[in-house]
Residue frames as a rotation matrix with the C-alpha (Angstrom) as fourth column:
MET 1
-0.302 -0.941 0.153 88.32
0.825 -0.339 -0.453 15.87
0.478 -0.011 0.878 -57.00
PRO 2
-0.130 0.263 0.956 86.33
-0.169 -0.956 0.240 18.99
0.977 -0.131 0.169 -55.96
ARG 3
0.864 0.499 -0.061 85.37
-0.046 0.200 0.979 17.25
0.501 -0.843 0.196 -52.72
ARG 4
0.424 -0.786 -0.450 89.00
0.902 0.413 0.127 16.47
0.086 -0.460 0.884 -51.87
LEU 5
-0.455 -0.556 0.695 90.03
0.516 -0.801 -0.303 20.02
0.726 0.221 0.651 -52.70
ARG 6
0.309 0.659 0.686 87.28
-0.297 -0.619 0.727 21.32
0.904 -0.428 0.005 -50.43
GLU 7
0.880 -0.033 -0.474 88.51
0.418 0.529 0.739 19.05
0.226 -0.848 0.479 -47.62
GLY 8
-0.103 -0.994 -0.040 91.99
0.957 -0.088 -0.275 20.48
0.270 -0.067 0.961 -48.05
LEU 9
-0.381 0.033 0.924 90.67
0.087 -0.994 0.071 24.04
0.921 0.107 0.376 -47.97
GLU 10
0.715 0.690 0.108 88.68
-0.094 -0.058 0.994 23.24
0.693 -0.721 0.023 -44.82
ARG 11
0.531 -0.604 -0.594 91.86
0.844 0.439 0.308 22.08
0.075 -0.665 0.743 -43.08
ILE 12
-0.536 -0.731 0.423 93.64
0.702 -0.664 -0.258 25.26
0.469 0.158 0.869 -44.08
ALA 13
0.032 0.651 0.758 90.63
-0.116 -0.751 0.650 27.31
0.993 -0.109 0.051 -42.94
ASN 14
0.832 0.254 -0.492 90.84
0.402 0.334 0.852 25.64
0.381 -0.908 0.176 -39.51
VAL 15
-0.064 -0.943 -0.327 94.50
0.998 -0.054 -0.039 26.69
0.019 -0.329 0.944 -39.21
LEU 16
-0.582 -0.131 0.802 93.72
0.347 -0.933 0.099 30.25
0.735 0.336 0.589 -40.30
ARG 17
0.473 0.836 0.277 90.86
-0.012 -0.309 0.951 30.46
0.881 -0.453 -0.136 -37.81
SER 18
0.681 -0.289 -0.673 93.12
0.729 0.360 0.582 29.26
0.074 -0.887 0.456 -34.99
GLU 19
-0.416 -0.902 0.112 95.83
0.896 -0.428 -0.118 31.73
0.154 0.051 0.987 -35.97
ARG 20
-0.174 0.429 0.886 93.31
0.136 -0.881 0.453 34.57
0.975 0.200 0.095 -36.03
TRP 21
0.858 0.483 -0.176 92.36
0.202 -0.001 0.979 33.83
0.473 -0.876 -0.098 -32.44
GLY 22
0.304 -0.836 -0.456 96.05
0.947 0.216 0.237 33.71
-0.100 -0.504 0.858 -31.54
ALA 23
-0.527 -0.516 0.675 96.68
0.653 -0.754 -0.067 37.10
0.544 0.406 0.734 -33.13
LEU 24
0.052 0.681 0.730 93.81
-0.104 -0.724 0.682 38.57
0.993 -0.112 0.033 -31.11
GLU 25
0.182 0.030 -0.983 94.79
0.810 0.562 0.167 37.19
0.557 -0.827 0.078 -27.68
LYS 26
-0.449 -0.471 -0.760 96.33
0.833 -0.527 -0.165 40.47
-0.323 -0.707 0.629 -26.54
THR 27
-0.918 0.241 0.315 93.75
-0.041 -0.847 0.530 42.72
0.395 0.474 0.787 -28.19
PRO 28
-0.688 0.717 0.112 90.23
-0.287 -0.127 -0.950 43.76
-0.666 -0.686 0.293 -27.10
LEU 29
-0.225 0.579 -0.783 88.69
-0.973 -0.170 0.154 42.30
-0.045 0.797 0.602 -30.27
ASN 30
0.142 0.285 0.948 86.80
-0.069 0.958 -0.278 39.17
-0.987 -0.026 0.156 -31.23
PRO 31
-0.559 -0.481 0.676 87.26
0.566 0.374 0.735 37.71
-0.606 0.793 0.063 -34.77
THR 32
0.276 0.731 0.624 84.26
0.961 -0.228 -0.158 39.53
0.027 0.644 -0.765 -36.27
GLN 33
0.874 -0.003 -0.485 85.40
0.128 -0.963 0.238 42.87
-0.468 -0.270 -0.842 -34.90
ALA 34
-0.104 -0.992 -0.070 88.91
0.006 -0.071 0.997 42.18
-0.995 0.103 0.013 -36.19
GLN 35
-0.332 0.058 0.941 87.58
0.890 0.350 0.292 41.37
-0.312 0.935 -0.168 -39.65
ILE 36
0.716 0.662 0.222 85.62
0.697 -0.694 -0.177 44.61
0.037 0.281 -0.959 -39.74
LEU 37
0.628 -0.553 -0.548 88.61
-0.075 -0.744 0.664 46.60
-0.775 -0.376 -0.509 -38.53
ALA 38
-0.421 -0.815 0.397 90.82
0.326 0.273 0.905 45.05
-0.846 0.511 0.150 -41.24
PHE 39
0.002 0.531 0.847 88.16
0.999 0.042 -0.029 45.74
-0.051 0.846 -0.530 -43.87
LEU 40
0.912 0.378 -0.160 87.85
0.384 -0.923 0.011 49.38
-0.143 -0.072 -0.987 -42.81
PHE 41
0.236 -0.915 -0.327 91.62
-0.008 -0.338 0.941 49.78
-0.972 -0.220 -0.087 -42.66
GLY 42
-0.473 -0.406 0.782 91.80
0.697 0.369 0.614 48.65
-0.538 0.836 0.108 -46.29
ARG 43
0.372 0.711 0.597 89.25
0.914 -0.392 -0.102 51.33
0.161 0.583 -0.796 -47.24
GLY 44
-0.647 -0.742 0.176 91.41
0.694 -0.668 -0.266 54.12
0.315 -0.050 0.948 -45.86
ASP 45
-0.936 0.223 -0.273 89.79
-0.052 -0.853 -0.520 57.51
-0.349 -0.472 0.810 -45.43
LEU 46
-0.642 0.728 -0.238 86.80
-0.457 -0.115 0.882 56.56
0.615 0.675 0.407 -47.58
GLY 47
-0.649 0.398 0.648 85.43
-0.553 0.338 -0.761 54.14
-0.522 -0.853 0.000 -44.98
ALA 48
-0.860 0.428 -0.276 82.38
0.056 0.618 0.784 52.03
0.507 0.659 -0.556 -45.76
ARG 49
-0.136 0.903 0.408 78.67
-0.875 -0.303 0.378 51.90
0.464 -0.305 0.831 -45.07
VAL 50
-0.291 0.077 0.954 77.29
-0.757 0.591 -0.278 49.36
-0.585 -0.803 -0.114 -42.63
THR 51
0.762 0.637 0.115 75.53
-0.419 0.621 -0.663 47.42
-0.494 0.457 0.740 -45.40
ALA 52
0.584 -0.623 -0.520 78.79
-0.538 0.183 -0.823 47.07
0.608 0.761 -0.229 -47.34
ILE 53
-0.402 -0.736 0.544 80.63
-0.899 0.207 -0.385 45.96
0.171 -0.644 -0.745 -44.21
ALA 54
0.083 0.526 0.846 78.04
-0.621 0.691 -0.369 43.29
-0.779 -0.495 0.384 -43.43
GLN 55
0.917 0.295 -0.269 78.07
-0.382 0.455 -0.804 42.06
-0.115 0.840 0.531 -47.02
HIS 56
0.264 -0.905 -0.334 81.85
-0.685 0.068 -0.725 41.82
0.679 0.420 -0.602 -47.18
ILE 57
-0.556 -0.500 0.664 82.25
-0.831 0.352 -0.431 40.07
-0.019 -0.791 -0.611 -43.82
GLY 58
-0.532 0.425 -0.733 79.34
-0.134 0.812 0.568 37.73
0.836 0.400 -0.375 -44.51
VAL 59
-0.824 0.329 -0.462 77.26
0.546 0.242 -0.802 38.56
-0.152 -0.913 -0.379 -41.45
SER 60
0.202 0.958 0.206 73.80
0.953 -0.240 0.185 40.02
0.226 0.159 -0.961 -40.89
GLN 61
-0.044 -0.177 0.983 73.45
0.188 -0.968 -0.166 43.79
0.981 0.178 0.076 -40.70
PRO 62
0.854 0.358 0.378 72.45
-0.288 -0.281 0.916 43.68
0.434 -0.890 -0.137 -36.99
THR 63
0.735 -0.648 -0.200 75.58
0.648 0.585 0.487 41.65
-0.199 -0.488 0.850 -36.22
ALA 64
-0.109 -0.776 0.621 77.74
0.835 -0.410 -0.366 44.11
0.539 0.479 0.693 -38.14
THR 65
0.324 0.316 0.892 76.06
-0.095 -0.927 0.364 47.03
0.941 -0.203 -0.270 -36.37
ASP 66
0.997 0.053 -0.048 76.74
0.038 0.185 0.982 45.51
0.061 -0.981 0.183 -32.92
SER 67
0.376 -0.927 -0.012 80.40
0.913 0.368 0.174 44.93
-0.157 -0.076 0.985 -33.78
ILE 68
-0.107 -0.367 0.924 80.79
0.573 -0.783 -0.244 48.44
0.813 0.503 0.294 -35.18
LEU 69
0.714 0.431 0.552 79.27
-0.203 -0.627 0.752 49.92
0.670 -0.649 -0.361 -32.00
SER 70
0.870 -0.445 -0.211 81.82
0.420 0.446 0.790 47.95
-0.257 -0.777 0.575 -30.00
LEU 71
-0.010 -0.901 0.434 84.67
0.979 -0.098 -0.180 49.25
0.205 0.423 0.883 -32.16
GLU 72
0.152 0.144 0.978 83.37
0.171 -0.978 0.118 52.79
0.973 0.149 -0.174 -31.67
LYS 73
0.958 0.249 0.140 83.20
-0.101 -0.166 0.981 52.40
0.267 -0.954 -0.134 -27.90
LYS 74
0.587 -0.805 -0.081 86.82
0.686 0.442 0.577 51.19
-0.429 -0.395 0.813 -27.95
GLY 75
0.497 -0.355 -0.792 87.87
-0.284 -0.929 0.238 54.24
-0.820 0.107 -0.563 -29.95
LEU 76
-0.436 -0.711 0.552 88.90
0.233 0.503 0.832 52.16
-0.869 0.491 -0.053 -32.96
ALA 77
-0.608 0.331 0.721 86.25
0.763 -0.008 0.647 53.32
0.220 0.943 -0.248 -35.44
ALA 78
-0.552 0.460 -0.696 84.03
0.120 -0.782 -0.612 56.35
-0.825 -0.421 0.376 -35.95
ARG 79
0.114 0.687 0.718 81.09
0.952 0.130 -0.276 57.36
-0.283 0.715 -0.639 -38.13
ARG 80
-0.531 -0.221 -0.818 81.12
0.034 -0.970 0.240 60.41
-0.846 0.100 0.523 -40.39
PRO 81
0.463 0.771 -0.437 79.18
-0.422 -0.241 -0.874 61.74
-0.779 0.589 0.214 -43.40
ASP 82
0.287 -0.287 0.914 79.64
0.741 0.671 -0.022 59.84
-0.606 0.684 0.406 -46.65
PRO 83
-0.474 -0.550 -0.687 81.82
0.044 -0.794 0.606 62.09
-0.879 0.257 0.401 -48.89
TYR 84
-0.990 0.100 0.099 79.74
0.107 0.075 0.991 61.00
0.091 0.992 -0.085 -51.89
ASP 85
-0.137 0.990 0.026 76.30
0.362 0.026 0.932 61.26
0.922 0.137 -0.362 -50.28
GLY 86
-0.748 -0.242 0.618 75.69
-0.349 -0.649 -0.676 63.75
0.565 -0.721 0.401 -47.49
ARG 87
0.245 0.927 0.283 72.50
-0.848 0.064 0.527 61.92
0.470 -0.369 0.802 -46.48
ALA 88
0.814 -0.004 -0.580 74.42
0.118 0.980 0.159 58.76
0.568 -0.198 0.799 -45.59
VAL 89
0.558 -0.680 0.476 77.17
-0.803 -0.296 0.518 57.93
-0.211 -0.671 -0.711 -43.12
VAL 90
0.483 -0.510 -0.712 80.23
-0.139 0.758 -0.638 55.73
0.864 0.407 0.295 -43.37
VAL 91
0.951 -0.287 0.116 82.38
-0.052 0.222 0.974 54.03
-0.305 -0.932 0.197 -40.76
ALA 92
0.540 -0.840 -0.050 86.15
-0.158 -0.042 -0.986 54.53
0.827 0.541 -0.156 -40.83
THR 93
0.340 -0.517 -0.786 89.07
0.869 0.492 0.052 53.62
0.360 -0.700 0.616 -38.60
THR 94
0.983 -0.172 0.056 90.53
-0.178 -0.867 0.465 56.08
-0.032 -0.468 -0.883 -36.13
ASN 95
0.206 -0.978 -0.045 94.27
-0.819 -0.147 -0.554 56.51
0.535 0.151 -0.831 -35.60
ALA 96
-0.274 -0.260 0.926 94.10
-0.831 0.549 -0.092 53.92
-0.484 -0.794 -0.366 -32.81
GLY 97
0.649 0.610 0.455 92.13
-0.274 0.745 -0.608 51.58
-0.710 0.270 0.650 -35.07
ARG 98
0.821 -0.401 -0.406 94.68
-0.418 0.062 -0.906 51.84
0.389 0.914 -0.117 -37.86
ALA 99
-0.154 -0.928 0.340 97.54
-0.950 0.045 -0.309 51.16
0.272 -0.370 -0.888 -35.47
LEU 100
-0.090 0.185 0.978 95.82
-0.609 0.767 -0.202 48.07
-0.788 -0.614 0.044 -34.09
ALA 101
0.898 0.439 -0.001 94.92
-0.248 0.505 -0.827 46.80
-0.363 0.743 0.562 -37.57
GLN 102
0.464 -0.812 -0.354 98.58
-0.650 -0.041 -0.759 47.08
0.602 0.582 -0.546 -38.59
GLN 103
-0.322 -0.570 0.756 99.66
-0.935 0.316 -0.160 45.30
-0.148 -0.758 -0.635 -35.42
ILE 104
0.336 0.539 0.773 97.31
-0.384 0.827 -0.410 42.38
-0.860 -0.159 0.484 -36.08
ALA 105
0.957 0.044 -0.288 98.34
-0.291 0.229 -0.929 42.16
0.025 0.973 0.231 -39.76
ALA 106
0.181 -0.980 -0.081 102.02
-0.826 -0.106 -0.553 41.99
0.534 0.167 -0.829 -38.76
HIS 107
0.314 -0.012 0.949 101.43
-0.769 0.583 0.262 38.98
-0.557 -0.812 0.174 -36.51
ALA 108
-0.475 -0.582 -0.660 103.67
-0.850 0.497 0.173 36.19
0.227 0.643 -0.731 -37.87
THR 109
0.458 0.716 0.527 101.96
-0.770 0.616 -0.167 32.82
-0.444 -0.330 0.833 -38.32
VAL 110
-0.230 -0.448 0.864 102.72
0.000 0.888 0.461 29.24
-0.973 0.106 -0.204 -39.24
THR 111
0.622 0.541 0.566 100.77
0.571 0.181 -0.801 29.80
-0.535 0.822 -0.196 -42.46
ASP 112
0.828 -0.397 -0.396 103.13
-0.517 -0.814 -0.265 32.65
-0.217 0.424 -0.879 -43.40
ARG 113
-0.157 -0.955 0.251 106.11
-0.728 0.284 0.624 30.31
-0.667 -0.085 -0.740 -43.00
ALA 114
-0.051 0.204 0.978 104.38
0.360 0.917 -0.172 27.52
-0.932 0.343 -0.120 -44.92
LEU 115
0.905 0.405 0.133 103.63
0.286 -0.345 -0.894 29.86
-0.316 0.847 -0.428 -47.82
ALA 116
0.563 -0.768 -0.305 107.18
-0.774 -0.620 0.132 31.24
-0.291 0.162 -0.943 -47.76
ALA 117
-0.184 -0.638 0.748 108.46
-0.284 0.763 0.581 27.67
-0.941 -0.105 -0.321 -48.11
LEU 118
0.632 0.424 0.648 106.82
0.517 0.392 -0.761 27.46
-0.577 0.817 0.028 -51.54
SER 119
-0.484 -0.799 0.356 108.97
0.800 -0.239 0.551 28.43
-0.355 0.551 0.755 -54.51
ALA 120
-0.669 0.194 -0.717 108.37
-0.245 -0.969 -0.034 31.76
-0.701 0.154 0.696 -56.21
LEU 121
-0.826 0.358 -0.435 106.75
-0.402 0.167 0.900 29.94
0.395 0.919 0.006 -59.13
GLU 122
-0.583 0.623 -0.521 104.49
0.701 0.710 0.064 27.94
0.410 -0.328 -0.851 -56.78
GLN 123
-0.510 0.383 -0.771 103.42
0.488 -0.609 -0.625 31.10
-0.709 -0.695 0.124 -54.97
GLN 124
-0.773 0.188 -0.605 102.62
-0.535 -0.706 0.465 32.76
-0.340 0.683 0.646 -58.29
GLU 125
-0.751 0.497 -0.435 100.57
-0.042 0.621 0.783 29.76
0.659 0.606 -0.446 -59.41
LEU 126
-0.537 0.553 -0.637 98.72
0.843 0.338 -0.418 29.63
-0.016 -0.762 -0.648 -56.09
LEU 127
-0.623 0.293 -0.726 97.85
-0.003 -0.928 -0.372 33.32
-0.783 -0.229 0.579 -56.38
ARG 128
-0.815 0.309 -0.490 96.52
-0.553 -0.163 0.817 32.73
0.173 0.937 0.303 -59.89
LEU 129
-0.618 0.594 -0.515 94.32
0.423 0.803 0.419 29.88
0.662 0.040 -0.748 -58.67
LEU 130
-0.552 0.408 -0.727 93.08
0.711 -0.225 -0.666 31.92
-0.436 -0.885 -0.166 -55.70
VAL 131
-0.771 0.262 -0.580 92.09
-0.418 -0.896 0.151 34.77
-0.480 0.359 0.800 -58.03
LYS 132
-0.708 0.498 -0.502 90.13
-0.359 0.359 0.862 32.33
0.609 0.790 -0.075 -60.16
LEU 133
-0.568 0.492 -0.660 88.49
0.720 0.685 -0.110 30.64
0.398 -0.538 -0.743 -57.17
ILE 134
-0.649 0.310 -0.695 87.48
0.361 -0.678 -0.640 33.97
-0.670 -0.666 0.328 -55.60
ARG 135
-0.773 0.372 -0.514 86.02
-0.623 -0.601 0.502 35.13
-0.122 0.708 0.696 -58.90
ASN 136
-0.646 0.548 -0.531 84.01
0.063 0.732 0.678 31.91
0.760 0.405 -0.508 -59.24
LEU 137
-0.522 0.437 -0.732 82.66
0.851 0.217 -0.478 32.31
-0.050 -0.873 -0.485 -55.71
GLN 138
-0.746 0.231 -0.624 81.80
-0.087 -0.964 -0.252 35.92
-0.660 -0.134 0.739 -56.47
ILE 139
-0.763 0.469 -0.446 79.88
-0.522 -0.040 0.852 34.88
0.382 0.882 0.275 -59.60
GLU 140
-0.503 0.555 -0.663 78.00
0.506 0.811 0.295 32.31
0.701 -0.187 -0.688 -57.50
GLY 141
0.232 0.589 0.774 77.04
-0.293 -0.716 0.633 35.06
0.927 -0.374 0.007 -55.06
ALA 142
0.509 -0.076 -0.857 78.83
0.674 0.654 0.342 33.28
0.535 -0.753 0.384 -52.20
ILE 143
-0.196 -0.599 -0.776 81.01
0.873 -0.467 0.140 36.28
-0.446 -0.650 0.615 -51.37
ALA 144
0.676 0.416 -0.608 80.69
0.200 -0.898 -0.392 40.01
-0.710 0.143 -0.690 -51.87
PRO 145
0.859 -0.382 0.342 82.37
0.296 -0.176 -0.939 41.61
0.419 0.907 -0.038 -54.90
GLN 146
0.458 -0.794 -0.400 86.09
0.667 0.010 0.745 41.88
-0.588 -0.608 0.534 -54.25
ARG 147
0.843 -0.205 -0.498 88.35
-0.373 -0.889 -0.265 44.74
-0.389 0.409 -0.826 -55.31
MET 148
0.266 -0.733 0.626 90.61
0.452 0.668 0.591 42.56
-0.851 0.126 0.509 -57.45
CYS 149
-0.543 -0.566 -0.621 92.76
-0.322 -0.542 0.776 43.67
-0.776 0.621 0.112 -60.36
VAL 150
-0.945 0.080 0.317 90.93
0.304 0.567 0.765 41.30
-0.118 0.820 -0.560 -62.71
THR 151
0.021 0.994 0.111 87.62
0.999 -0.017 -0.038 43.14
-0.036 0.112 -0.993 -62.15
CYS 152
0.103 -0.095 -0.990 89.01
0.388 -0.913 0.128 46.68
-0.916 -0.397 -0.057 -62.40
ARG 153
0.927 0.329 0.181 88.69
0.300 -0.358 -0.884 49.10
-0.226 0.874 -0.430 -65.31
TYR 154
0.585 -0.775 -0.238 92.37
-0.764 -0.626 0.159 50.02
-0.272 0.089 -0.958 -64.95
PHE 155
0.050 -0.581 0.812 93.58
-0.205 0.790 0.578 46.45
-0.977 -0.195 -0.080 -65.52
ARG 156
0.498 -0.001 -0.867 95.11
-0.867 -0.002 -0.498 45.54
-0.001 1.000 -0.002 -68.89
PRO 157
0.593 -0.247 0.766 95.83
-0.177 0.889 0.423 41.79
-0.785 -0.387 0.484 -68.95
HIS 158
0.170 -0.628 0.760 98.87
0.718 0.607 0.340 40.56
-0.674 0.488 0.554 -70.89
ALA 159
0.916 0.153 -0.370 99.66
-0.067 -0.852 -0.519 43.97
-0.394 0.500 -0.771 -72.30
TYR 160
0.211 -0.927 -0.311 103.32
-0.972 -0.232 0.032 43.00
-0.102 0.296 -0.950 -72.68
ALA 161
0.908 0.190 -0.374 103.90
-0.287 0.932 -0.222 39.61
0.306 0.309 0.900 -74.32
ASP 162
0.576 -0.681 -0.453 106.58
0.600 0.728 -0.332 37.40
0.555 -0.081 0.828 -72.73
ALA 163
-0.046 -0.574 0.818 107.62
-0.315 -0.769 -0.557 40.14
0.948 -0.283 -0.146 -70.29
PRO 164
-0.798 -0.289 -0.530 108.52
0.383 0.435 -0.815 39.60
0.466 -0.853 -0.236 -66.61
ALA 165
-0.642 0.665 -0.380 105.67
0.093 -0.425 -0.900 42.01
-0.761 -0.614 0.211 -65.80
PRO 166
-0.807 0.220 0.547 103.04
0.590 0.310 0.746 41.10
-0.005 0.925 -0.380 -68.43
HIS 167
0.187 0.982 0.013 100.05
0.977 -0.188 0.103 43.13
0.103 -0.007 -0.995 -67.19
HIS 168
-0.743 -0.380 0.552 99.46
0.370 -0.919 -0.135 46.88
0.559 0.104 0.823 -67.00
CYS 169
-0.034 0.700 -0.713 97.68
0.939 -0.222 -0.263 49.10
-0.343 -0.679 -0.650 -64.46
ALA 170
-0.067 0.082 0.994 96.35
0.696 -0.710 0.106 52.23
0.715 0.699 -0.010 -66.12
TYR 171
0.894 0.426 -0.138 95.79
0.384 -0.572 0.725 53.89
0.230 -0.701 -0.675 -62.73
VAL 172
0.582 -0.763 -0.283 99.51
0.036 -0.324 0.946 54.05
-0.813 -0.560 -0.161 -61.90
ASN 173
0.858 -0.207 -0.470 100.55
-0.506 -0.176 -0.845 53.67
0.092 0.962 -0.256 -65.55
ALA 174
-0.206 -0.940 0.271 102.93
-0.959 0.249 0.135 50.84
-0.195 -0.232 -0.953 -64.72
ALA 175
-0.136 0.059 -0.989 103.52
-0.485 0.866 0.119 47.21
0.864 0.496 -0.089 -65.61
LEU 176
0.343 0.322 0.882 102.33
-0.928 0.262 0.266 44.52
-0.145 -0.910 0.389 -63.19
ARG 177
-0.785 -0.585 -0.203 104.01
-0.591 0.806 -0.037 41.23
0.185 0.091 -0.978 -62.46
ALA 178
-0.150 0.740 -0.656 101.82
-0.129 0.643 0.755 38.13
0.980 0.198 -0.001 -62.36
ASP 179
-0.202 0.032 -0.979 102.53
0.868 0.468 -0.164 37.85
0.453 -0.883 -0.122 -58.62
GLY 180
-0.976 -0.173 -0.133 101.65
0.214 -0.877 -0.430 41.53
-0.042 -0.448 0.893 -58.16
LEU 181
-0.377 0.913 0.156 97.92
0.051 -0.148 0.988 41.14
0.925 0.380 0.010 -58.84
ARG 182
-0.900 0.062 0.431 95.92
-0.426 -0.324 -0.844 42.40
0.087 -0.944 0.319 -55.88
LEU 183
-0.581 0.746 -0.325 92.97
0.704 0.661 0.259 40.74
0.408 -0.079 -0.909 -54.22
ASP 184
0.523 0.715 -0.464 91.94
0.843 -0.512 0.162 43.99
-0.122 -0.476 -0.871 -52.53
CYS 185
-0.557 -0.740 0.376 93.05
0.805 -0.592 0.027 47.32
0.203 0.318 0.926 -54.00
THR 186
-0.244 0.448 -0.860 92.05
0.562 -0.657 -0.502 50.72
-0.790 -0.606 -0.091 -52.62
GLU 187
-0.614 -0.035 -0.788 92.11
-0.475 -0.782 0.404 52.24
-0.630 0.623 0.464 -56.12
HIS 188
-0.783 0.314 0.537 89.78
0.524 0.798 0.298 49.60
-0.334 0.515 -0.789 -57.55
ASN 189
-0.490 0.666 -0.563 87.18
-0.712 -0.678 -0.183 50.91
-0.504 0.312 0.806 -60.00
ALA 190
-0.366 0.359 0.859 84.60
0.131 0.933 -0.334 48.23
-0.921 -0.010 -0.389 -60.75
LEU 191
-0.912 0.110 -0.396 83.46
-0.407 -0.113 0.906 47.31
0.054 0.988 0.148 -64.23
SER 192
0.186 0.983 -0.012 80.02
-0.978 0.184 -0.098 46.13
-0.094 0.030 0.995 -65.27
ALA 193
0.323 -0.002 0.946 79.45
-0.260 0.961 0.091 42.36
-0.910 -0.276 0.310 -65.30
GLU 194
0.953 0.067 0.296 79.81
0.257 0.339 -0.905 42.27
-0.161 0.938 0.306 -69.09
GLN 195
0.634 -0.768 0.095 83.04
-0.574 -0.549 -0.608 44.28
0.519 0.331 -0.788 -69.03
GLN 196
0.158 -0.550 0.820 84.43
-0.864 0.324 0.384 42.12
-0.477 -0.770 -0.424 -66.23
GLN 197
0.628 0.148 0.764 83.75
0.090 0.961 -0.260 39.02
-0.773 0.232 0.591 -68.29
ALA 198
0.953 -0.290 0.086 85.53
0.045 -0.142 -0.989 40.51
0.298 0.947 -0.123 -71.30
ILE 199
0.310 -0.875 0.373 88.60
-0.901 -0.396 -0.178 41.39
0.303 -0.281 -0.911 -69.20
TRP 200
0.218 -0.176 0.960 88.53
-0.614 0.739 0.275 37.97
-0.758 -0.650 0.053 -67.58
ASN 201
0.903 0.146 0.404 88.34
0.196 0.697 -0.689 36.21
-0.382 0.702 0.601 -70.96
SER 202
0.730 -0.681 0.054 91.37
-0.317 -0.408 -0.856 38.17
0.605 0.608 -0.514 -72.12
TYR 203
0.151 -0.661 0.735 93.24
-0.985 -0.040 0.166 37.34
-0.081 -0.749 -0.658 -68.91
VAL 204
0.408 0.080 0.910 92.50
-0.278 0.960 0.040 33.61
-0.870 -0.269 0.414 -69.18
LYS 205
0.991 -0.040 0.127 93.32
0.133 0.278 -0.951 33.54
0.003 0.960 0.281 -72.91
GLY 206
0.473 -0.867 0.156 96.70
-0.691 -0.475 -0.545 35.07
0.547 0.150 -0.824 -72.17
LEU 207
0.101 -0.394 0.914 97.37
-0.845 0.451 0.288 32.52
-0.526 -0.801 -0.287 -69.45
ALA 208
0.739 0.251 0.626 96.54
0.047 0.907 -0.419 29.69
-0.672 0.339 0.658 -71.83
ALA 209
0.897 -0.441 -0.008 98.91
-0.085 -0.156 -0.984 31.10
0.433 0.884 -0.177 -74.45
HIS 210
0.211 -0.844 0.493 101.66
-0.949 -0.298 -0.103 31.42
0.234 -0.447 -0.864 -71.86
GLU 211
0.261 -0.050 0.964 101.18
-0.535 0.824 0.188 27.84
-0.804 -0.565 0.188 -70.70
ALA 212
0.937 0.148 0.316 101.24
0.165 0.611 -0.774 26.56
-0.308 0.778 0.548 -74.29
ALA 213
0.703 -0.709 0.065 104.55
-0.304 -0.382 -0.873 28.36
0.643 0.594 -0.484 -74.91
ARG 214
0.428 -0.559 0.710 106.19
-0.858 -0.005 0.513 27.06
-0.283 -0.829 -0.482 -71.74
PRO 215
-0.307 -0.622 -0.721 108.86
-0.772 0.606 -0.194 24.39
0.557 0.497 -0.665 -72.45
ALA 216
0.715 0.548 -0.434 107.86
-0.258 0.784 0.564 20.86
0.650 -0.291 0.702 -71.50
PRO 217
0.537 -0.529 0.657 109.57
-0.774 0.001 0.633 19.56
-0.336 -0.849 -0.409 -68.33
PRO 218
-0.304 -0.735 -0.606 112.48
-0.879 0.462 -0.119 17.18
0.368 0.496 -0.786 -68.96
């Protein structure tokens, strides 16, 4: 089964790759530059160091540096002192970079329509599985740590039993729907590996209890 699932994911990845090229046809960016721009846009004013950018995108530091230099020459990104360490610098988007990142993100795709064709329950279940898959890949060291709700110190899984919004975010002090969990949150505050595991265990335990209480299909 894992092999067949991987084959399915590879087919979807091919579509996503093709759509990314399509979204960039009328821009001055290649896919790597677009990924970096999107990553920086998600970091807002904080920006990110080159090492973090390379790690997140999954490229070597020299490759990331070359792409960042290209973004700077195009006026889409700029370096500035790290607000948390005056000895270091971070890269952040410019106004033009933010506008272009938003334009690319708004590009409608076939994948968007295919996902919209899923029922609300199917979309919620798919998000849950994606969260679990991303976490497993993160544990394996295949991808950089992601700023997901389930690894954040503000996340309180299943704080409200049998509620439409079962989780709680202590940062905004508000309930979270199951389909409202984020894969990349700007307010993310990472936990230690041990704390992440404890939160994850609580999250999974709550899911199991919810599934057990769900009425059997007719």
